[in-house]
Biopython code that builds the backbone (N, CA, C, O; Angstrom):
import numpy as np
from Bio.PDB.StructureBuilder import StructureBuilder

atoms = [
    (1, "MET", "N", (202.718, 61.799, -101.852)),
    (1, "MET", "CA", (202.321, 63.006, -102.545)),
    (1, "MET", "C", (200.853, 63.297, -102.208)),
    (1, "MET", "O", (199.990, 62.429, -102.338)),
    (2, "THR", "N", (200.594, 64.510, -101.782)),
    (2, "THR", "CA", (199.232, 64.893, -101.429)),
    (2, "THR", "C", (198.455, 65.299, -102.675)),
    (2, "THR", "O", (199.021, 65.448, -103.758)),
    (3, "HIS", "N", (197.151, 65.475, -102.500)),
    (3, "HIS", "CA", (196.313, 65.910, -103.621)),
    (3, "HIS", "C", (196.706, 67.296, -104.097)),
    (3, "HIS", "O", (196.645, 67.584, -105.292)),
    (4, "LEU", "N", (197.105, 68.151, -103.179)),
    (4, "LEU", "CA", (197.488, 69.507, -103.538)),
    (4, "LEU", "C", (198.761, 69.535, -104.372)),
    (4, "LEU", "O", (198.846, 70.279, -105.350)),
    (5, "GLU", "N", (199.739, 68.740, -103.999)),
    (5, "GLU", "CA", (200.979, 68.653, -104.786)),
    (5, "GLU", "C", (200.702, 68.075, -106.162)),
    (5, "GLU", "O", (201.281, 68.517, -107.155)),
    (6, "PHE", "N", (199.825, 67.093, -106.223)),
    (6, "PHE", "CA", (199.474, 66.494, -107.506)),
    (6, "PHE", "C", (198.745, 67.503, -108.395)),
    (6, "PHE", "O", (199.030, 67.594, -109.589)),
    (7, "ALA", "N", (197.810, 68.258, -107.821)),
    (7, "ALA", "CA", (196.971, 69.171, -108.602)),
    (7, "ALA", "C", (197.744, 70.364, -109.133)),
    (7, "ALA", "O", (197.442, 70.853, -110.221)),
    (8, "PHE", "N", (198.734, 70.846, -108.393)),
    (8, "PHE", "CA", (199.398, 72.083, -108.789)),
    (8, "PHE", "C", (200.854, 71.923, -109.212)),
    (8, "PHE", "O", (201.516, 72.920, -109.500)),
    (9, "SER", "N", (201.367, 70.704, -109.258)),
    (9, "SER", "CA", (202.739, 70.532, -109.738)),
    (9, "SER", "C", (202.825, 69.473, -110.821)),
    (9, "SER", "O", (203.241, 69.761, -111.943)),
    (10, "LEU", "N", (202.439, 68.267, -110.498)),
    (10, "LEU", "CA", (202.580, 67.172, -111.452)),
    (10, "LEU", "C", (201.546, 67.236, -112.576)),
    (10, "LEU", "O", (201.877, 66.980, -113.734)),
    (11, "LEU", "N", (200.316, 67.569, -112.250)),
    (11, "LEU", "CA", (199.250, 67.587, -113.244)),
    (11, "LEU", "C", (199.458, 68.625, -114.347)),
    (11, "LEU", "O", (199.315, 68.264, -115.515)),
    (12, "PRO", "N", (199.788, 69.895, -114.059)),
    (12, "PRO", "CA", (199.988, 70.858, -115.147)),
    (12, "PRO", "C", (201.188, 70.507, -116.035)),
    (12, "PRO", "O", (201.130, 70.654, -117.256)),
    (13, "ILE", "N", (202.262, 70.046, -115.415)),
    (13, "ILE", "CA", (203.446, 69.691, -116.204)),
    (13, "ILE", "C", (203.149, 68.497, -117.099)),
    (13, "ILE", "O", (203.543, 68.481, -118.266)),
    (14, "SER", "N", (202.458, 67.499, -116.563)),
    (14, "SER", "CA", (202.139, 66.328, -117.381)),
    (14, "SER", "C", (201.152, 66.672, -118.491)),
    (14, "SER", "O", (201.237, 66.101, -119.578)),
    (15, "ILE", "N", (200.218, 67.591, -118.246)),
    (15, "ILE", "CA", (199.279, 67.991, -119.295)),
    (15, "ILE", "C", (200.010, 68.705, -120.416)),
    (15, "ILE", "O", (199.713, 68.469, -121.587)),
    (16, "ILE", "N", (200.951, 69.565, -120.089)),
    (16, "ILE", "CA", (201.704, 70.274, -121.119)),
    (16, "ILE", "C", (202.538, 69.305, -121.944)),
    (16, "ILE", "O", (202.556, 69.397, -123.171)),
    (17, "VAL", "N", (203.221, 68.387, -121.295)),
    (17, "VAL", "CA", (204.076, 67.430, -122.019)),
    (17, "VAL", "C", (203.236, 66.489, -122.876)),
    (17, "VAL", "O", (203.550, 66.269, -124.046)),
    (18, "VAL", "N", (202.176, 65.935, -122.305)),
    (18, "VAL", "CA", (201.334, 64.998, -123.053)),
    (18, "VAL", "C", (200.616, 65.718, -124.206)),
    (18, "VAL", "O", (200.452, 65.146, -125.283)),
    (19, "SER", "N", (200.195, 66.952, -123.987)),
    (19, "SER", "CA", (199.540, 67.709, -125.063)),
    (19, "SER", "C", (200.504, 67.978, -126.206)),
    (19, "SER", "O", (200.124, 67.886, -127.374)),
    (20, "PHE", "N", (201.737, 68.306, -125.886)),
    (20, "PHE", "CA", (202.730, 68.572, -126.923)),
    (20, "PHE", "C", (203.011, 67.312, -127.741)),
    (20, "PHE", "O", (203.002, 67.346, -128.972)),
    (21, "ILE", "N", (203.259, 66.210, -127.052)),
    (21, "ILE", "CA", (203.567, 64.954, -127.746)),
    (21, "ILE", "C", (202.338, 64.441, -128.503)),
    (21, "ILE", "O", (202.463, 63.974, -129.635)),
    (22, "GLY", "N", (201.160, 64.525, -127.892)),
    (22, "GLY", "CA", (199.938, 64.069, -128.550)),
    (22, "GLY", "C", (199.599, 64.877, -129.789)),
    (22, "GLY", "O", (199.137, 64.325, -130.787)),
    (23, "THR", "N", (199.825, 66.177, -129.731)),
    (23, "THR", "CA", (199.557, 67.021, -130.896)),
    (23, "THR", "C", (200.564, 66.754, -132.001)),
    (23, "THR", "O", (200.209, 66.803, -133.179)),
    (24, "LEU", "N", (201.809, 66.473, -131.648)),
    (24, "LEU", "CA", (202.793, 66.125, -132.676)),
    (24, "LEU", "C", (202.403, 64.833, -133.390)),
    (24, "LEU", "O", (202.652, 64.688, -134.587)),
    (25, "ILE", "N", (201.799, 63.901, -132.669)),
    (25, "ILE", "CA", (201.412, 62.622, -133.266)),
    (25, "ILE", "C", (200.105, 62.747, -134.056)),
    (25, "ILE", "O", (200.028, 62.308, -135.204)),
    (26, "ILE", "N", (199.081, 63.344, -133.443)),
    (26, "ILE", "CA", (197.746, 63.381, -134.048)),
    (26, "ILE", "C", (197.584, 64.547, -135.021)),
    (26, "ILE", "O", (196.844, 64.426, -135.998)),
    (27, "GLN", "N", (198.252, 65.663, -134.781)),
    (27, "GLN", "CA", (198.262, 66.859, -135.622)),
    (27, "GLN", "C", (196.881, 67.502, -135.749)),
    (27, "GLN", "O", (196.526, 68.001, -136.816)),
    (28, "LYS", "N", (196.116, 67.493, -134.685)),
    (28, "LYS", "CA", (194.838, 68.200, -134.600)),
    (28, "LYS", "C", (194.888, 69.101, -133.380)),
    (28, "LYS", "O", (195.253, 68.656, -132.292)),
    (29, "ILE", "N", (194.522, 70.367, -133.552)),
    (29, "ILE", "CA", (194.673, 71.326, -132.461)),
    (29, "ILE", "C", (193.626, 71.120, -131.363)),
    (29, "ILE", "O", (193.869, 71.498, -130.217)),
    (30, "TYR", "N", (192.488, 70.541, -131.675)),
    (30, "TYR", "CA", (191.412, 70.431, -130.700)),
    (30, "TYR", "C", (191.411, 69.114, -129.925)),
    (30, "TYR", "O", (190.760, 69.028, -128.884)),
    (31, "PHE", "N", (192.100, 68.114, -130.386)),
    (31, "PHE", "CA", (191.995, 66.780, -129.794)),
    (31, "PHE", "C", (192.534, 66.739, -128.362)),
    (31, "PHE", "O", (191.833, 66.288, -127.456)),
    (32, "MET", "N", (193.749, 67.195, -128.150)),
    (32, "MET", "CA", (194.352, 67.097, -126.816)),
    (32, "MET", "C", (193.673, 68.011, -125.787)),
    (32, "MET", "O", (193.517, 67.586, -124.642)),
    (33, "PRO", "N", (193.258, 69.246, -126.130)),
    (33, "PRO", "CA", (192.514, 70.018, -125.122)),
    (33, "PRO", "C", (191.192, 69.374, -124.722)),
    (33, "PRO", "O", (190.813, 69.413, -123.551)),
    (34, "VAL", "N", (190.487, 68.784, -125.683)),
    (34, "VAL", "CA", (189.225, 68.121, -125.350)),
    (34, "VAL", "C", (189.491, 66.904, -124.472)),
    (34, "VAL", "O", (188.792, 66.687, -123.482)),
    (35, "LEU", "N", (190.488, 66.118, -124.827)),
    (35, "LEU", "CA", (190.844, 64.953, -124.021)),
    (35, "LEU", "C", (191.297, 65.373, -122.622)),
    (35, "LEU", "O", (190.931, 64.743, -121.630)),
    (36, "SER", "N", (192.089, 66.432, -122.549)),
    (36, "SER", "CA", (192.544, 66.932, -121.241)),
    (36, "SER", "C", (191.364, 67.368, -120.388)),
    (36, "SER", "O", (191.302, 67.059, -119.199)),
    (37, "PHE", "N", (190.420, 68.095, -121.005)),
    (37, "PHE", "CA", (189.276, 68.559, -120.225)),
    (37, "PHE", "C", (188.422, 67.390, -119.747)),
    (37, "PHE", "O", (187.928, 67.405, -118.620)),
    (38, "MET", "N", (188.243, 66.380, -120.590)),
    (38, "MET", "CA", (187.459, 65.219, -120.164)),
    (38, "MET", "C", (188.104, 64.516, -118.978)),
    (38, "MET", "O", (187.422, 64.144, -118.023)),
    (39, "ILE", "N", (189.411, 64.338, -119.040)),
    (39, "ILE", "CA", (190.122, 63.694, -117.936)),
    (39, "ILE", "C", (190.067, 64.558, -116.673)),
    (39, "ILE", "O", (189.831, 64.048, -115.578)),
    (40, "LEU", "N", (190.283, 65.858, -116.829)),
    (40, "LEU", "CA", (190.243, 66.755, -115.673)),
    (40, "LEU", "C", (188.838, 66.868, -115.095)),
    (40, "LEU", "O", (188.675, 67.014, -113.884)),
    (41, "PHE", "N", (187.832, 66.801, -115.945)),
    (41, "PHE", "CA", (186.449, 66.841, -115.463)),
    (41, "PHE", "C", (186.140, 65.611, -114.613)),
    (41, "PHE", "O", (185.468, 65.712, -113.586)),
    (42, "ILE", "N", (186.626, 64.467, -115.040)),
    (42, "ILE", "CA", (186.435, 63.246, -114.250)),
    (42, "ILE", "C", (187.206, 63.347, -112.932)),
    (42, "ILE", "O", (186.689, 62.975, -111.878)),
    (43, "LEU", "N", (188.452, 63.853, -112.993)),
    (43, "LEU", "CA", (189.241, 64.015, -111.770)),
    (43, "LEU", "C", (188.621, 65.028, -110.811)),
    (43, "LEU", "O", (188.770, 64.912, -109.594)),
    (44, "THR", "N", (187.920, 66.029, -111.368)),
    (44, "THR", "CA", (187.293, 67.042, -110.522)),
    (44, "THR", "C", (186.319, 66.416, -109.547)),
    (44, "THR", "O", (186.281, 66.798, -108.377)),
    (45, "PHE", "N", (185.529, 65.458, -110.009)),
    (45, "PHE", "CA", (184.498, 64.904, -109.139)),
    (45, "PHE", "C", (184.882, 63.583, -108.490)),
    (45, "PHE", "O", (184.159, 63.089, -107.625)),
    (46, "THR", "N", (186.014, 63.000, -108.895)),
    (46, "THR", "CA", (186.442, 61.769, -108.239)),
    (46, "THR", "C", (187.547, 62.006, -107.215)),
    (46, "THR", "O", (187.475, 61.512, -106.090)),
    (47, "LEU", "N", (188.567, 62.763, -107.610)),
    (47, "LEU", "CA", (189.718, 62.958, -106.730)),
    (47, "LEU", "C", (189.652, 64.283, -105.964)),
    (47, "LEU", "O", (190.057, 64.359, -104.804)),
    (48, "PHE", "N", (189.141, 65.316, -106.622)),
    (48, "PHE", "CA", (189.067, 66.648, -106.007)),
    (48, "PHE", "C", (187.606, 66.985, -105.736)),
    (48, "PHE", "O", (186.755, 66.097, -105.700)),
    (49, "ASN", "N", (187.318, 68.274, -105.545)),
    (49, "ASN", "CA", (185.932, 68.703, -105.393)),
    (49, "ASN", "C", (185.572, 69.675, -106.518)),
    (49, "ASN", "O", (186.381, 69.916, -107.414)),
    (50, "ALA", "N", (184.373, 70.227, -106.473)),
    (50, "ALA", "CA", (183.874, 71.065, -107.567)),
    (50, "ALA", "C", (184.675, 72.347, -107.742)),
    (50, "ALA", "O", (184.634, 72.946, -108.817)),
    (51, "SER", "N", (185.386, 72.776, -106.743)),
    (51, "SER", "CA", (186.177, 74.004, -106.870)),
    (51, "SER", "C", (187.380, 73.815, -107.802)),
    (51, "SER", "O", (187.966, 74.800, -108.252)),
    (52, "PHE", "N", (187.748, 72.589, -108.090)),
    (52, "PHE", "CA", (188.857, 72.319, -109.003)),
    (52, "PHE", "C", (188.454, 72.537, -110.463)),
    (52, "PHE", "O", (189.321, 72.553, -111.337)),
    (53, "LEU", "N", (187.183, 72.701, -110.742)),
    (53, "LEU", "CA", (186.719, 72.871, -112.118)),
    (53, "LEU", "C", (187.322, 74.123, -112.763)),
    (53, "LEU", "O", (187.586, 74.128, -113.965)),
    (54, "GLY", "N", (187.539, 75.163, -111.992)),
    (54, "GLY", "CA", (188.201, 76.360, -112.521)),
    (54, "GLY", "C", (189.618, 76.056, -112.972)),
    (54, "GLY", "O", (190.054, 76.523, -114.024)),
    (55, "TRP", "N", (190.331, 75.281, -112.184)),
    (55, "TRP", "CA", (191.684, 74.887, -112.568)),
    (55, "TRP", "C", (191.661, 73.951, -113.765)),
    (55, "TRP", "O", (192.586, 73.961, -114.576)),
    (56, "ALA", "N", (190.621, 73.148, -113.882)),
    (56, "ALA", "CA", (190.495, 72.264, -115.051)),
    (56, "ALA", "C", (190.391, 73.096, -116.329)),
    (56, "ALA", "O", (190.959, 72.732, -117.358)),
    (57, "ILE", "N", (189.674, 74.198, -116.261)),
    (57, "ILE", "CA", (189.553, 75.076, -117.424)),
    (57, "ILE", "C", (190.890, 75.747, -117.729)),
    (57, "ILE", "O", (191.268, 75.871, -118.894)),
    (58, "VAL", "N", (191.602, 76.176, -116.700)),
    (58, "VAL", "CA", (192.917, 76.792, -116.902)),
    (58, "VAL", "C", (193.892, 75.791, -117.514)),
    (58, "VAL", "O", (194.629, 76.131, -118.440)),
    (59, "TYR", "N", (193.902, 74.572, -117.008)),
    (59, "TYR", "CA", (194.795, 73.549, -117.552)),
    (59, "TYR", "C", (194.405, 73.173, -118.983)),
    (59, "TYR", "O", (195.273, 72.823, -119.782)),
    (60, "THR", "N", (193.127, 73.240, -119.314)),
    (60, "THR", "CA", (192.685, 73.004, -120.687)),
    (60, "THR", "C", (193.200, 74.110, -121.598)),
    (60, "THR", "O", (193.588, 73.839, -122.735)),
    (61, "LEU", "N", (193.212, 75.340, -121.123)),
    (61, "LEU", "CA", (193.795, 76.439, -121.903)),
    (61, "LEU", "C", (195.292, 76.231, -122.104)),
    (61, "LEU", "O", (195.821, 76.508, -123.180)),
    (62, "PHE", "N", (195.979, 75.741, -121.065)),
    (62, "PHE", "CA", (197.398, 75.386, -121.224)),
    (62, "PHE", "C", (197.576, 74.346, -122.316)),
    (62, "PHE", "O", (198.503, 74.432, -123.122)),
    (63, "SER", "N", (196.687, 73.366, -122.340)),
    (63, "SER", "CA", (196.752, 72.315, -123.344)),
    (63, "SER", "C", (196.511, 72.881, -124.741)),
    (63, "SER", "O", (197.172, 72.483, -125.700)),
    (64, "PHE", "N", (195.563, 73.809, -124.853)),
    (64, "PHE", "CA", (195.286, 74.421, -126.154)),
    (64, "PHE", "C", (196.480, 75.240, -126.641)),
    (64, "PHE", "O", (196.840, 75.164, -127.815)),
    (65, "ILE", "N", (197.093, 76.016, -125.761)),
    (65, "ILE", "CA", (198.259, 76.820, -126.136)),
    (65, "ILE", "C", (199.423, 75.915, -126.535)),
    (65, "ILE", "O", (200.132, 76.197, -127.500)),
    (66, "THR", "N", (199.614, 74.841, -125.794)),
    (66, "THR", "CA", (200.672, 73.886, -126.120)),
    (66, "THR", "C", (200.417, 73.233, -127.476)),
    (66, "THR", "O", (201.350, 73.042, -128.256)),
    (67, "SER", "N", (199.164, 72.889, -127.762)),
    (67, "SER", "CA", (198.826, 72.294, -129.053)),
    (67, "SER", "C", (199.070, 73.279, -130.183)),
    (67, "SER", "O", (199.548, 72.897, -131.251)),
    (68, "PHE", "N", (198.744, 74.540, -129.955)),
    (68, "PHE", "CA", (198.983, 75.561, -130.963)),
    (68, "PHE", "C", (200.481, 75.708, -131.250)),
    (68, "PHE", "O", (200.887, 75.813, -132.407)),
    (69, "ILE", "N", (201.286, 75.713, -130.208)),
    (69, "ILE", "CA", (202.737, 75.830, -130.382)),
    (69, "ILE", "C", (203.289, 74.613, -131.117)),
    (69, "ILE", "O", (204.150, 74.749, -131.985)),
    (70, "ALA", "N", (202.797, 73.422, -130.773)),
    (70, "ALA", "CA", (203.264, 72.197, -131.446)),
    (70, "ALA", "C", (202.909, 72.219, -132.931)),
    (70, "ALA", "O", (203.735, 71.858, -133.769)),
    (71, "LEU", "N", (201.694, 72.639, -133.263)),
    (71, "LEU", "CA", (201.315, 72.716, -134.676)),
    (71, "LEU", "C", (202.092, 73.802, -135.405)),
    (71, "LEU", "O", (202.399, 73.659, -136.588)),
    (72, "PHE", "N", (202.409, 74.883, -134.708)),
    (72, "PHE", "CA", (203.220, 75.937, -135.316)),
    (72, "PHE", "C", (204.615, 75.418, -135.640)),
    (72, "PHE", "O", (205.166, 75.735, -136.694)),
    (73, "ILE", "N", (205.185, 74.627, -134.747)),
    (73, "ILE", "CA", (206.501, 74.031, -134.996)),
    (73, "ILE", "C", (206.436, 73.070, -136.179)),
    (73, "ILE", "O", (207.341, 73.049, -137.013)),
    (74, "ILE", "N", (205.373, 72.279, -136.252)),
    (74, "ILE", "CA", (205.210, 71.357, -137.384)),
    (74, "ILE", "C", (205.130, 72.134, -138.695)),
    (74, "ILE", "O", (205.760, 71.757, -139.683)),
    (75, "ASN", "N", (204.351, 73.224, -138.706)),
    (75, "ASN", "CA", (204.195, 74.011, -139.931)),
    (75, "ASN", "C", (205.494, 74.702, -140.337)),
    (75, "ASN", "O", (205.760, 74.846, -141.530)),
    (76, "ILE", "N", (206.299, 75.127, -139.383)),
    (76, "ILE", "CA", (207.587, 75.748, -139.711)),
    (76, "ILE", "C", (208.527, 74.723, -140.327)),
    (76, "ILE", "O", (209.252, 75.031, -141.272)),
    (77, "LYS", "N", (208.517, 73.500, -139.793)),
    (77, "LYS", "CA", (209.390, 72.472, -140.363)),
    (77, "LYS", "C", (208.956, 72.089, -141.771)),
    (77, "LYS", "O", (209.797, 71.790, -142.618)),
    (78, "ARG", "N", (207.645, 72.097, -142.030)),
    (78, "ARG", "CA", (207.152, 71.759, -143.362)),
    (78, "ARG", "C", (207.379, 72.890, -144.361)),
    (78, "ARG", "O", (207.733, 72.635, -145.512)),
    (79, "ASN", "N", (207.181, 74.128, -143.934)),
    (79, "ASN", "CA", (207.270, 75.274, -144.821)),
    (79, "ASN", "C", (208.162, 76.344, -144.178)),
    (79, "ASN", "O", (207.684, 77.114, -143.345)),
    (80, "PRO", "N", (209.437, 76.408, -144.546)),
    (80, "PRO", "CA", (210.349, 77.374, -143.917)),
    (80, "PRO", "C", (209.981, 78.832, -144.201)),
    (80, "PRO", "O", (210.467, 79.726, -143.507)),
    (81, "LYS", "N", (209.143, 79.094, -145.196)),
    (81, "LYS", "CA", (208.745, 80.477, -145.486)),
    (81, "LYS", "C", (207.871, 81.058, -144.388)),
    (81, "LYS", "O", (207.733, 82.278, -144.298)),
    (82, "LEU", "N", (207.282, 80.221, -143.558)),
    (82, "LEU", "CA", (206.427, 80.699, -142.475)),
    (82, "LEU", "C", (207.206, 81.360, -141.348)),
    (82, "LEU", "O", (206.610, 82.019, -140.495)),
    (83, "LYS", "N", (208.515, 81.199, -141.326)),
    (83, "LYS", "CA", (209.304, 81.789, -140.242)),
    (83, "LYS", "C", (209.204, 83.310, -140.251)),
    (83, "LYS", "O", (209.281, 83.945, -139.199)),
    (84, "SER", "N", (209.033, 83.898, -141.440)),
    (84, "SER", "CA", (208.971, 85.346, -141.516)),
    (84, "SER", "C", (207.607, 85.880, -141.107)),
    (84, "SER", "O", (207.498, 87.056, -140.759)),
    (85, "LYS", "N", (206.554, 85.052, -141.136)),
    (85, "LYS", "CA", (205.215, 85.486, -140.769)),
    (85, "LYS", "C", (204.969, 85.176, -139.300)),
    (85, "LYS", "O", (205.306, 84.093, -138.821)),
    (86, "SER", "N", (204.394, 86.110, -138.607)),
    (86, "SER", "CA", (204.123, 85.921, -137.189)),
    (86, "SER", "C", (202.678, 85.476, -136.989)),
    (86, "SER", "O", (201.765, 86.188, -137.408)),
    (87, "PRO", "N", (202.440, 84.331, -136.366)),
    (87, "PRO", "CA", (201.061, 83.911, -136.124)),
    (87, "PRO", "C", (200.413, 84.682, -134.981)),
    (87, "PRO", "O", (199.198, 84.621, -134.791)),
    (88, "PHE", "N", (201.225, 85.402, -134.225)),
    (88, "PHE", "CA", (200.720, 86.115, -133.067)),
    (88, "PHE", "C", (200.399, 87.574, -133.377)),
    (88, "PHE", "O", (200.122, 88.347, -132.461)),
    (89, "LYS", "N", (200.431, 87.966, -134.660)),
    (89, "LYS", "CA", (200.199, 89.358, -135.025)),
    (89, "LYS", "C", (198.797, 89.803, -134.615)),
    (89, "LYS", "O", (198.630, 90.890, -134.060)),
    (90, "GLY", "N", (197.793, 88.975, -134.882)),
    (90, "GLY", "CA", (196.428, 89.315, -134.491)),
    (90, "GLY", "C", (196.288, 89.421, -132.991)),
    (90, "GLY", "O", (195.584, 90.299, -132.492)),
    (91, "PHE", "N", (196.952, 88.535, -132.261)),
    (91, "PHE", "CA", (196.904, 88.569, -130.810)),
    (91, "PHE", "C", (197.556, 89.842, -130.275)),
    (91, "PHE", "O", (197.049, 90.449, -129.332)),
    (92, "LEU", "N", (198.676, 90.247, -130.871)),
    (92, "LEU", "CA", (199.346, 91.466, -130.437)),
    (92, "LEU", "C", (198.508, 92.704, -130.734)),
    (92, "LEU", "O", (198.492, 93.643, -129.939)),
    (93, "ILE", "N", (197.812, 92.717, -131.869)),
    (93, "ILE", "CA", (196.931, 93.837, -132.188)),
    (93, "ILE", "C", (195.789, 93.914, -131.174)),
    (93, "ILE", "O", (195.405, 95.001, -130.740)),
    (94, "LEU", "N", (195.256, 92.758, -130.805)),
    (94, "LEU", "CA", (194.180, 92.718, -129.819)),
    (94, "LEU", "C", (194.666, 93.222, -128.457)),
    (94, "LEU", "O", (193.950, 93.968, -127.788)),
    (95, "LEU", "N", (195.867, 92.826, -128.040)),
    (95, "LEU", "CA", (196.428, 93.331, -126.785)),
    (95, "LEU", "C", (196.646, 94.841, -126.844)),
    (95, "LEU", "O", (196.376, 95.549, -125.874)),
    (96, "TRP", "N", (197.134, 95.332, -127.980)),
    (96, "TRP", "CA", (197.346, 96.764, -128.149)),
    (96, "TRP", "C", (196.018, 97.505, -128.040)),
    (96, "TRP", "O", (195.943, 98.550, -127.393)),
    (97, "PHE", "N", (194.973, 96.973, -128.665)),
    (97, "PHE", "CA", (193.659, 97.602, -128.613)),
    (97, "PHE", "C", (193.143, 97.686, -127.180)),
    (97, "PHE", "O", (192.675, 98.741, -126.752)),
    (98, "PHE", "N", (193.224, 96.580, -126.436)),
    (98, "PHE", "CA", (192.745, 96.594, -125.062)),
    (98, "PHE", "C", (193.586, 97.493, -124.171)),
    (98, "PHE", "O", (193.063, 98.107, -123.241)),
    (99, "HIS", "N", (194.879, 97.576, -124.443)),
    (99, "HIS", "CA", (195.733, 98.478, -123.669)),
    (99, "HIS", "C", (195.278, 99.920, -123.847)),
    (99, "HIS", "O", (195.094, 100.638, -122.864)),
    (100, "TRP", "N", (195.097, 100.348, -125.090)),
    (100, "TRP", "CA", (194.702, 101.733, -125.322)),
    (100, "TRP", "C", (193.271, 101.994, -124.893)),
    (100, "TRP", "O", (192.934, 103.122, -124.532)),
    (101, "MET", "N", (192.434, 100.994, -124.923)),
    (101, "MET", "CA", (191.083, 101.147, -124.413)),
    (101, "MET", "C", (191.117, 101.376, -122.906)),
    (101, "MET", "O", (190.338, 102.171, -122.380)),
    (102, "ASN", "N", (192.011, 100.685, -122.215)),
    (102, "ASN", "CA", (192.179, 100.863, -120.777)),
    (102, "ASN", "C", (192.748, 102.246, -120.470)),
    (102, "ASN", "O", (192.304, 102.907, -119.532)),
    (103, "VAL", "N", (193.736, 102.685, -121.263)),
    (103, "VAL", "CA", (194.314, 104.018, -121.055)),
    (103, "VAL", "C", (193.252, 105.094, -121.255)),
    (103, "VAL", "O", (193.163, 106.037, -120.468)),
    (104, "PHE", "N", (192.446, 104.954, -122.309)),
    (104, "PHE", "CA", (191.396, 105.923, -122.572)),
    (104, "PHE", "C", (190.379, 105.949, -121.447)),
    (104, "PHE", "O", (189.938, 107.022, -121.036)),
    (105, "SER", "N", (190.004, 104.787, -120.944)),
    (105, "SER", "CA", (188.997, 104.738, -119.893)),
    (105, "SER", "C", (189.518, 105.351, -118.592)),
    (105, "SER", "O", (188.749, 105.951, -117.841)),
    (106, "GLN", "N", (190.815, 105.206, -118.321)),
    (106, "GLN", "CA", (191.372, 105.799, -117.112)),
    (106, "GLN", "C", (191.460, 107.315, -117.234)),
    (106, "GLN", "O", (191.228, 108.025, -116.255)),
    (107, "LYS", "N", (191.795, 107.827, -118.430)),
    (107, "LYS", "CA", (191.906, 109.272, -118.607)),
    (107, "LYS", "C", (190.545, 109.949, -118.619)),
    (107, "LYS", "O", (190.403, 111.069, -118.128)),
    (108, "SER", "N", (189.546, 109.279, -119.175)),
    (108, "SER", "CA", (188.230, 109.903, -119.283)),
    (108, "SER", "C", (187.363, 109.641, -118.053)),
    (108, "SER", "O", (186.326, 110.283, -117.888)),
    (109, "GLY", "N", (187.758, 108.732, -117.208)),
    (109, "GLY", "CA", (186.990, 108.429, -116.023)),
    (109, "GLY", "C", (185.833, 107.474, -116.257)),
    (109, "GLY", "O", (185.018, 107.254, -115.361)),
    (110, "ILE", "N", (185.753, 106.908, -117.446)),
    (110, "ILE", "CA", (184.690, 105.956, -117.755)),
    (110, "ILE", "C", (185.118, 104.572, -117.306)),
    (110, "ILE", "O", (186.229, 104.129, -117.599)),
    (111, "ARG", "N", (184.240, 103.898, -116.600)),
    (111, "ARG", "CA", (184.545, 102.528, -116.215)),
    (111, "ARG", "C", (184.158, 101.609, -117.348)),
    (111, "ARG", "O", (183.093, 101.769, -117.943)),
    (112, "LEU", "N", (185.014, 100.645, -117.654)),
    (112, "LEU", "CA", (184.744, 99.727, -118.760)),
    (112, "LEU", "C", (183.528, 98.852, -118.487)),
    (112, "LEU", "O", (182.888, 98.382, -119.428)),
    (113, "THR", "N", (183.204, 98.629, -117.241)),
    (113, "THR", "CA", (182.049, 97.771, -116.940)),
    (113, "THR", "C", (180.752, 98.473, -117.290)),
    (113, "THR", "O", (179.741, 97.801, -117.494)),
    (114, "THR", "N", (180.736, 99.819, -117.368)),
    (114, "THR", "CA", (179.508, 100.503, -117.747)),
    (114, "THR", "C", (179.290, 100.442, -119.255)),
    (114, "THR", "O", (178.157, 100.564, -119.721)),
    (115, "ILE", "N", (180.369, 100.253, -120.025)),
    (115, "ILE", "CA", (180.217, 100.172, -121.477)),
    (115, "ILE", "C", (179.782, 98.780, -121.877)),
    (115, "ILE", "O", (178.894, 98.632, -122.716)),
    (116, "PHE", "N", (180.389, 97.751, -121.296)),
    (116, "PHE", "CA", (180.082, 96.378, -121.689)),
    (116, "PHE", "C", (179.071, 95.844, -120.759)),
    (116, "PHE", "O", (178.654, 94.694, -120.894)),
]
sb = StructureBuilder()
sb.init_structure("model")
sb.init_model(0)
sb.init_chain("A")
sb.init_seg("    ")
for serial, (resi, resn, name, xyz) in enumerate(atoms, 1):
    if name == "N":
        sb.init_residue(resn, " ", resi, " ")
    sb.init_atom(name, np.array(xyz, "f"), 0.0, 1.0, " ", f" {name:<3s}", serial, name[0])
structure = sb.get_structure()
């Protein structure tokens, strides 16, 4: 197995699985992403080069999302009333806002980079 196959196939899958299982055991949303980033940061400079640091951040985000999903599953099993509430409502509102902001900027000819 080459470094490239390890970095883009085995490593992301193992981070997702280990983050899910680790979060189910430890039940803290921040523990597994921090641990994943520390391990990936060490791998960046020992096994790969500095350009892998971007992928380390992406894989850490995967770990955070996986931890969030694992904790959501734990909370649903503990409290069945949570099934009717959507934890992604705020995220969907934020996506809707950015979508309409993009539509407005395209119709008015304003570039978003000039505003921010």
